[in-house]
VOGU-3710 file (C-alpha; in Angstrom, 3 decimals, decimal comma):
1> mkiysallll> 185,324/121,299/38,350  187,107/121,268/34,988  186,386/117,571/34,458  182,752/118,062/35,377  182,360/120,927/32,888  184,059/118,873/30,160  181,754/115,973/30,820  178,683/118,183/30,481  179,979/119,293/27,085  180,591/115,699/26,027
11> iyifagcsgs> 177,090/114,709/27,122  175,729/117,551/25,013  177,724/116,460/21,973  176,809/112,857/22,553  173,112/113,571/22,860  173,041/115,682/19,721  174,999/113,397/17,434  173,283/110,049/17,659  173,083/108,004/14,514  170,463/105,559/15,877
21> dvteeisysd> 166,932/105,431/14,572  164,560/107,177/16,925  162,021/104,528/18,066  160,437/103,671/21,370  162,181/100,338/21,553  164,516/98,106/19,521  165,101/94,391/19,362  168,190/93,607/21,408  168,138/89,780/21,424  165,925/86,918/20,551
31> detidieilk> 163,961/87,057/23,787  164,134/90,636/25,060  163,598/94,182/23,981  165,312/97,099/25,622  164,128/100,665/25,703  166,305/102,915/23,519  166,812/105,298/26,395  168,446/102,513/28,407  170,841/101,842/25,486  171,674/105,508/25,247
41> dkalehfing> 172,292/105,659/28,982  174,709/102,734/28,725  176,405/104,327/25,733  176,705/107,608/27,612  178,094/105,871/30,696  180,873/104,238/28,682  181,477/107,454/26,763  181,959/109,408/29,983  184,284/106,746/31,359  186,277/106,847/28,136
51> siaesksdyt> 186,494/110,632/28,252  187,797/110,548/31,822  190,429/107,959/30,843  191,416/110,076/27,833  191,873/113,143/30,063  194,354/111,049/32,088  196,166/109,935/28,907  195,012/106,373/29,544  194,232/105,740/25,906  193,943/101,957/26,215
61> talkefnqsi> 191,116/102,263/28,728  189,579/105,124/26,757  189,428/103,012/23,619  187,932/100,088/25,515  185,153/102,326/26,887  184,488/104,076/23,572  184,225/100,712/21,814  181,681/99,659/24,456  179,825/102,924/23,914  179,557/102,418/20,157
71> hydtsagiyy> 178,127/98,944/20,869  175,054/100,618/22,397  174,741/103,653/20,145  176,223/104,918/16,902  177,011/108,605/16,916  179,468/110,941/15,221  180,802/112,004/18,610  181,733/108,444/19,592  183,344/107,759/16,220  185,325/110,984/16,585
81> alaknyflis> 186,455/109,970/20,087  187,583/106,574/18,816  189,415/108,137/15,887  191,175/110,674/18,106  192,401/108,070/20,591  193,590/105,698/17,886  195,417/108,665/16,336  197,031/109,476/19,694  198,567/105,974/19,828  199,537/106,127/16,132
91> kladalkysn> 197,149/103,415/14,929  196,423/105,310/11,752  194,345/102,679/9,941  191,818/102,477/12,788  191,926/106,246/13,263  191,154/106,785/9,571  188,272/104,291/9,652  186,477/105,957/12,559  187,340/109,482/11,459  185,618/108,857/8,114
101> lsvkydstet> 182,597/107,544/10,011  182,497/110,657/12,184  182,259/113,001/9,192  179,796/110,656/7,508  177,410/110,955/10,469  178,036/114,693/10,899  179,324/116,596/7,877  178,971/120,010/9,520  181,486/119,681/12,374  184,817/121,216/11,340
111> eyyqlladiy> 186,641/119,644/14,273  185,934/116,192/12,830  187,380/117,234/9,480  190,453/118,697/11,230  191,212/115,317/12,782  190,686/113,539/9,463  193,109/115,959/7,774  195,685/115,401/10,540  195,452/111,646/10,042  196,039/112,005/6,296
121> iqaqqidsaa> 198,993/114,309/6,945  200,487/111,860/9,429  200,047/109,083/6,861  201,784/111,211/4,212  198,618/111,273/2,074  198,991/114,946/1,308  196,503/115,168/-1,556  193,750/113,613/0,568  194,611/115,967/3,430  194,345/118,968/1,108
131> iilkkilvld> 190,868/117,891/-0,058  189,640/117,685/3,543  191,187/121,034/4,497  189,474/122,687/1,548  186,151/121,216/2,720  186,723/122,865/6,095  187,233/126,220/4,402  183,978/125,744/2,517  182,269/125,255/5,867  184,131/128,152/7,474
141> stevktyykl> 186,179/130,466/5,269  187,601/132,246/8,321  189,201/129,147/9,833  192,742/130,551/10,292  194,290/127,324/11,533  193,187/125,540/8,353  194,801/128,097/6,065  198,093/127,602/7,898  197,839/123,842/7,697  196,933/123,806/3,995
151> ariyedsrpl> 199,717/126,188/3,095  202,302/124,200/5,061  201,520/120,914/3,306  201,820/122,651/-0,081  205,196/124,272/0,688  207,326/121,432/-0,685  205,189/120,192/-3,571  203,369/123,358/-4,678  205,179/126,389/-3,235  203,385/128,925/-5,434
161> eaikiynrla> 200,014/127,575/-4,276  201,265/127,795/-0,680  202,109/131,458/-1,250  198,588/132,119/-2,599  197,051/130,549/0,498  199,298/132,537/2,815  198,347/135,727/0,987  194,641/134,826/1,311  195,207/134,309/5,031  196,938/137,675/5,307
171> siigpdwnvl> 193,906/139,330/3,726  191,806/137,882/6,554  194,039/138,490/9,583  196,120/141,408/8,280  199,930/141,690/8,263  201,268/138,819/10,320  204,872/138,052/11,256  204,617/134,279/10,725  202,808/134,581/7,412  205,205/137,123/5,943
181> lrvaelyekl> 208,201/135,090/7,095  206,915/131,924/5,414  206,128/133,808/2,205  209,596/135,382/2,181  211,248/131,993/2,657  209,191/130,419/-0,132  209,923/133,227/-2,565  213,614/132,953/-1,703  213,539/129,189/-2,233  211,949/129,729/-5,663
191> gykdeaaesv> 214,555/132,335/-6,559  212,086/135,243/-6,603  214,407/137,581/-4,755  212,493/140,809/-5,296  209,203/139,309/-4,078  211,021/137,801/-1,101  212,546/141,203/-0,321  209,086/142,749/-0,433  207,862/140,257/2,177  210,919/140,947/4,331
201> qglldidpsn> 210,126/144,655/4,144  206,595/143,812/5,236  208,057/142,161/8,315  210,037/145,281/9,114  206,947/147,459/8,671  205,172/145,483/11,409  207,840/146,241/14,012  210,585/148,489/12,619  212,392/148,821/15,954  212,697/145,090/16,580
211> ialqklaidf> 216,457/144,354/16,475  215,991/140,587/16,158  213,689/141,157/13,190  216,187/143,559/11,646  218,950/140,948/11,921  216,688/138,349/10,321  216,164/140,747/7,429  219,901/141,432/7,283  220,602/137,708/6,988  218,151/137,531/4,084
221> ymrngyndda> 219,750/140,521/2,355  223,217/138,994/2,802  222,167/135,616/1,401  220,644/137,194/-1,673  223,246/139,820/-2,474  221,365/142,934/-1,292  224,553/144,124/0,363  223,712/147,835/0,328  220,406/147,219/2,128  222,139/144,992/4,670
231> lgmlneiies> 224,944/147,492/5,248  222,464/150,324/5,702  220,608/148,427/8,425  223,833/147,288/10,085  225,177/150,833/10,203  221,983/151,979/11,926  222,273/149,196/14,494  225,967/149,927/15,140  225,313/153,661/15,377  222,765/153,108/18,135
241> npddlearek> 224,751/150,295/19,770  228,485/150,367/18,915  229,127/147,277/21,042  226,836/145,046/19,008  229,596/142,635/17,961  227,238/140,402/16,016  226,300/143,358/13,794  229,959/144,226/13,292  230,779/140,631/12,381  227,974/140,583/9,795
251> kaqiyinenn> 229,223/143,868/8,384  232,730/142,415/8,115  231,342/139,344/6,384  229,637/141,517/3,756  232,928/143,260/3,059  234,652/139,879/2,722  231,954/138,723/0,298  232,764/141,831/-1,725  236,470/140,935/-1,438  237,097/144,125/0,547
261> weaaaqeyky> 239,248/142,509/3,217  240,726/145,800/4,405  237,308/147,268/5,238  236,364/144,024/6,975  239,549/144,248/9,040  238,386/147,533/10,573  235,340/145,789/12,019  237,373/142,800/13,143  239,907/145,040/14,880  237,100/146,506/16,987
271> ileqpnvple> 235,919/142,989/17,845  239,435/141,896/18,824  239,731/144,791/21,250  236,758/143,604/23,288  237,790/141,665/26,420  234,694/139,457/26,458  235,321/137,961/22,999  236,620/134,372/23,372  240,193/133,800/22,306  239,090/131,018/19,944
281> akvaigasyf> 236,924/133,523/18,050  239,802/135,984/17,804  242,177/133,326/16,506  239,564/132,228/13,947  239,349/135,800/12,601  243,113/136,036/12,203  243,249/132,565/10,679  240,724/133,536/7,995  243,031/136,356/6,891  246,049/134,074/6,963
291> aksfsdstal> 244,229/131,554/4,748  243,216/134,361/2,389  246,869/135,425/2,090  247,599/132,353/-0,015  245,417/133,717/-2,799  245,807/137,433/-2,026  249,143/138,616/-0,659  247,603/141,887/0,567  245,831/139,908/3,299  249,112/138,793/4,893
301> piakelfqsi> 250,020/142,134/6,574  246,439/142,365/7,836  246,704/138,877/9,296  249,995/139,879/10,890  248,456/142,997/12,414  245,472/141,053/13,748  247,605/138,366/15,360  249,962/140,952/16,825  246,922/142,674/18,326  245,750/139,388/19,855
311> dkdttnwqvk> 249,271/138,629/21,053  249,286/141,766/23,237  246,676/140,293/25,561  247,614/136,630/25,582  250,500/134,219/25,634  248,501/131,545/23,852  250,631/129,194/21,791  248,174/129,182/18,839  248,825/132,878/18,296  252,575/132,245/18,301
321> lylgaialse> 252,085/129,416/15,846  250,381/131,720/13,340  252,898/134,502/13,937  255,613/131,972/13,180  253,868/130,944/9,988  253,464/134,579/8,941  257,161/135,206/9,596  257,919/132,155/7,471  255,815/133,589/4,629  257,739/136,856/4,958
331> rndslaienf> 261,029/134,924/4,753  261,897/136,058/8,288  263,286/132,707/9,380  264,777/133,925/12,661  261,428/135,310/13,860  259,663/132,177/12,634  262,059/129,999/14,634  261,539/132,166/17,711  257,772/131,742/17,553  257,918/128,035/16,742
341> kyvtenaswn> 260,289/127,521/19,646  257,711/129,099/21,941  255,108/126,654/20,612  257,376/123,656/21,089  258,077/124,694/24,677  254,490/125,533/25,623  252,283/123,243/23,555  254,340/120,216/22,717  251,219/118,128/23,324  249,124/119,628/20,515
351> veswvrlggl> 249,492/118,190/17,023  246,252/119,306/15,403  247,322/122,898/14,760  250,641/121,802/13,270  248,830/119,463/10,900  246,265/122,123/10,000  248,960/124,701/9,324  251,197/122,362/7,340  248,205/121,106/5,388  247,235/124,679/4,560
361> yfdnqryeea> 250,651/125,381/3,061  250,605/122,073/1,163  247,102/122,572/-0,246  248,199/125,975/-1,543  251,276/124,430/-3,215  253,666/126,201/-0,845  255,712/123,041/-0,473  258,901/124,634/0,816  257,085/126,345/3,686  255,076/123,178/4,362
371> ekimneavvl> 258,363/121,274/4,608  259,747/123,747/7,160  256,580/123,641/9,266  256,398/119,858/9,284  260,123/119,485/9,989  259,397/121,333/13,238  256,345/119,162/13,869  258,023/115,812/13,198  260,531/116,468/15,981  257,619/116,867/18,413
381> fpnefavnli> 255,428/114,146/16,932  257,642/111,510/15,271  254,875/108,916/15,424  252,027/111,057/14,128  250,651/109,768/10,822  249,501/113,115/9,356  252,797/114,844/10,211  254,859/112,190/8,424  252,491/112,098/5,446  252,428/115,869/4,875
391> lglslaqqnk> 256,202/116,121/5,272  256,764/113,229/2,885  254,366/114,659/0,306  255,908/118,146/0,599  259,375/116,736/-0,073  258,119/114,612/-2,963  256,508/117,644/-4,599  259,912/119,375/-4,555  261,525/116,322/-6,226  263,318/115,513/-2,964
401> tkqsiqylek> 262,313/111,911/-3,518  265,034/110,189/-1,485  264,278/112,415/1,513  260,549/111,813/1,201  260,855/108,024/1,341  261,515/107,717/5,089  258,491/109,829/6,038  256,106/108,173/3,591  257,275/104,763/4,754  256,713/105,832/8,369
411> aielnpsdvn> 253,231/107,072/7,481  252,362/103,640/6,063  253,769/101,961/9,159  251,441/104,134/11,275  248,420/103,703/8,990  248,818/100,745/6,607  245,392/101,247/5,028  245,669/104,892/3,941  245,335/105,110/0,158  247,134/108,458/-0,121
421> alsaygfalg> 250,162/107,238/1,831  250,362/103,972/-0,114  250,076/105,668/-3,507  252,557/108,442/-2,626  255,084/105,920/-1,349  254,593/103,745/-4,413  255,048/106,733/-6,719  258,221/107,793/-4,904  259,625/104,271/-5,225  258,816/104,363/-8,929
431> qlnenekaae> 260,742/107,635/-9,254  263,732/105,841/-7,749  263,287/102,969/-10,246  262,343/100,550/-7,481  259,501/99,400/-9,693  258,741/96,003/-8,202  258,393/97,462/-4,720  256,424/100,399/-6,118  253,989/97,999/-7,812  253,436/96,212/-4,488
441> yisralrmdp> 252,335/99,358/-2,652  250,253/100,840/-5,444  248,516/97,472/-5,881  247,621/97,563/-2,184  246,158/101,029/-2,604  244,261/99,957/-5,718  242,647/97,041/-3,891  241,155/99,590/-1,480  240,114/102,004/-4,223  239,753/99,973/-7,449
451> nnlnllgqlg> 238,313/102,826/-9,544  241,000/105,357/-8,670  242,281/106,665/-12,025  245,547/107,962/-10,596  246,340/104,564/-9,127  245,389/102,739/-12,319  247,596/105,076/-14,333  250,545/104,835/-11,918  250,443/101,068/-11,789  250,031/100,861/-15,568
461> liynnlnmmt> 253,184/102,971/-15,986  255,141/100,895/-13,469  254,143/97,627/-15,157  255,201/99,212/-18,468  258,616/99,978/-16,929  258,800/96,351/-15,706  257,981/95,201/-19,261  254,807/93,535/-17,973  252,896/94,750/-20,992  249,787/92,579/-20,673
471> esdslyeaal> 249,209/93,823/-17,117  250,013/97,397/-18,129  247,613/97,398/-21,080  244,871/95,875/-18,940  245,158/98,680/-16,375  245,162/101,402/-19,028  242,081/99,877/-20,674  240,321/99,721/-17,294  241,154/103,385/-16,662  239,794/104,447/-20,058
481> eidpqnalin> 236,594/102,522/-19,368  236,096/104,807/-16,367  237,205/108,041/-18,049  237,809/107,878/-21,821  238,845/111,556/-21,868  241,541/111,379/-19,196  244,516/113,209/-20,712  247,317/111,548/-18,738  246,040/108,009/-19,258  245,585/108,630/-22,989
491> nnyayslser> 249,092/110,046/-23,270  250,830/107,265/-21,353  248,956/104,476/-23,095  249,473/106,054/-26,530  253,216/106,357/-25,893  253,408/102,752/-24,697  251,643/101,537/-27,833  253,846/103,635/-30,105  257,030/102,274/-28,497  255,841/98,792/-29,482
501> dlqldralem> 254,582/99,906/-32,948  251,066/98,771/-31,976  247,703/100,346/-32,881  249,389/103,552/-34,096  246,192/104,992/-35,560  244,417/104,480/-32,246  247,433/105,908/-30,403  247,206/109,021/-32,596  243,543/109,525/-31,651  244,365/109,028/-27,973
511> ikiaidadst> 247,143/111,615/-27,927  244,861/114,110/-29,669  242,563/113,845/-26,628  245,506/114,672/-24,354  246,664/117,569/-26,552  243,137/119,017/-26,650  243,160/118,990/-22,846  246,602/120,646/-22,535  248,331/121,846/-25,692  251,351/123,203/-23,755
521> nssyldtygw> 252,278/119,968/-21,988  255,730/118,984/-23,228  255,190/115,280/-22,522  252,010/115,241/-24,589  253,691/117,129/-27,428  256,636/114,718/-27,393  254,269/111,717/-27,541  252,380/113,343/-30,421  255,616/113,852/-32,325  256,883/110,379/-31,519
531> iffklgdydk> 253,742/108,746/-32,922  254,222/110,712/-36,154  257,831/109,463/-36,142  256,570/105,883/-35,919  254,127/106,598/-38,744  256,986/107,909/-40,887  255,764/111,527/-40,957  259,098/113,092/-39,922  258,150/116,706/-40,636  255,218/116,597/-38,179
541> ayyyimkaie> 257,341/114,625/-35,760  260,020/117,355/-35,885  257,407/120,111/-35,400  255,810/118,677/-32,248  259,000/117,368/-30,632  260,697/120,731/-31,187  257,760/122,441/-29,450  258,233/120,066/-26,498  261,957/120,902/-26,350  261,222/124,639/-26,342
551> idneqnaevl> 258,887/124,211/-23,365  261,401/122,007/-21,486  264,270/124,365/-22,348  266,370/121,411/-23,534  266,322/119,795/-20,098  264,666/116,470/-20,952  267,057/113,779/-22,172  264,361/111,535/-23,677  262,831/114,338/-25,752  266,280/115,458/-26,963
561> ehlgdvlymq> 267,014/111,879/-28,009  263,714/111,731/-29,904  264,598/114,876/-31,832  267,980/113,382/-32,709  266,224/110,304/-34,080  263,897/112,468/-36,181  266,817/114,497/-37,569  268,662/111,293/-38,404  265,690/109,969/-40,380  265,564/113,325/-42,205
571> gktkkaveyw> 269,178/112,777/-43,277  270,565/115,402/-40,907  273,089/113,146/-39,238  275,406/115,840/-37,865  272,522/117,686/-36,262  271,160/114,389/-34,935  274,438/113,588/-33,166  274,429/117,080/-31,668  271,051/116,433/-29,971  272,027/112,901/-28,944
581> qkaldldssn> 275,050/114,405/-27,228  272,862/116,948/-25,415  270,695/114,086/-24,235  273,770/112,118/-23,114  275,002/115,093/-21,105  271,771/114,849/-19,101  271,690/111,031/-18,917  275,304/109,897/-19,002  274,605/106,234/-18,184  272,223/105,681/-21,108
591> etlikkvatg> 273,894/102,970/-23,157  271,630/103,519/-26,172  272,691/107,173/-26,346  276,350/106,270/-25,919  276,097/103,954/-28,920  274,235/106,522/-31,060  276,806/109,224/-30,356  279,677/106,817/-31,015  278,309/105,419/-34,274  276,386/108,441/-35,527
601> ai> 273,452/106,169/-36,305  270,339/104,700/-34,777
//
């Protein structure tokens, strides 16, 4: 029955949209004439067959029949049918051809224009689509679907125009949820927060009791800093439904955004008390406070309280792991060991949390605690790359270079292509004056990351120590090509040049770049002074090297030796020997210092 009714409609459209000349008969071939009615009947027969095939999604057959139909009669309806079926199989060029013909033969049918616009949209010809959609609105200014479509295609390229169209649509259909939502999102995207808020309020006015709509508005208010509005709505929701945990979590998040972690904790405590909240979610809440404690110590007791609350209802090892870490932060080593022991006995299989926890301490420059955590972990996971790397790096950062070597070497054994492990190991070897071996590993890292400034600088320094000056200079030059303002590279290269009495004017300009970046760095100040020494300006040399000594608190043998040299050149031999002796006390095997102290001369 449905197919029959559809066919009657198609016959009606077909009969009323013919593009053929109306004559009694037409010439069909050289030797016969056929009555036009017979041609129309044949066209209609194929058209009906095509429409039936289309209704069954048999577009290949439909197109075959419609092409036969157009052979007997040209009509807008047939062209439209061809265009639609080509569009359905994504043959856009053919669809566009026949769609244009359909509107050419009948410029009053909005449905034909709708298809043409859809084809342009699919082909990403947005401007052409907009022209067609505007033609539809000229034909029918109440065509709601067209307003939507036109506004949507303008959203990315002309958002303000899209807003105008949506507002025009709203004037026709009245306040509408979809329209107001799109307008709010566009205003927010453009940064017009007040206008966006007005649209959000319009949404609430449509259905003020709709909780889902309220939460959508709350999300908007939170994103855009309308915290008071969001809190007001959340309090109303919680008042009517205290067990709405999502609302409580949003409220806590607002407090965190305002850095009011204590107020947020009150909401989180309620959430933690609920038996249906997954343990993973509870641990995540406590972990956020623990992470915050690295930048705000007042968060640590809150984290402790939260994890103790969770611990009452579970024996989960993750909770014990965090309680151990908190005890470690509180310098309660015995309690930390107790909790870590529980973890080792009950979750010896899990390495991820150890790595995450140790990495958290390391990233926050809490190297001593990171060392303790990873010392526990390395017993459980001696062949885990990340455990060895973090432990090695933590030791290296505390100048425990000899201890760090075994773990960094193990990390490379486990992952020979990790740039961080290779560079850290190479640096540690350099600290131990194993320069040739250090150069080997840093070179390997540099081959994997050739533009890494830290690697270029490290290898340049090592080659300098190996007296491979051509190679060293080449690396420093390459680094400065990448970043001419890099303070460390400028300092190291300037010092190297000054030691060889080369390009002293350039070296002076380079060290000025480093000093501008960090005027309290004792190494930079010493280099600055040493270049002035090489230039023969002993007063400036004395000034800058003395500043370096004050910062180092007379604990750097090389800087103390430099000051002795400056004093000697100023004719203050007794004072010079005094500083050479201080340097020798710190570096007793330095033969140059031994000679200077013994002879009282450079």
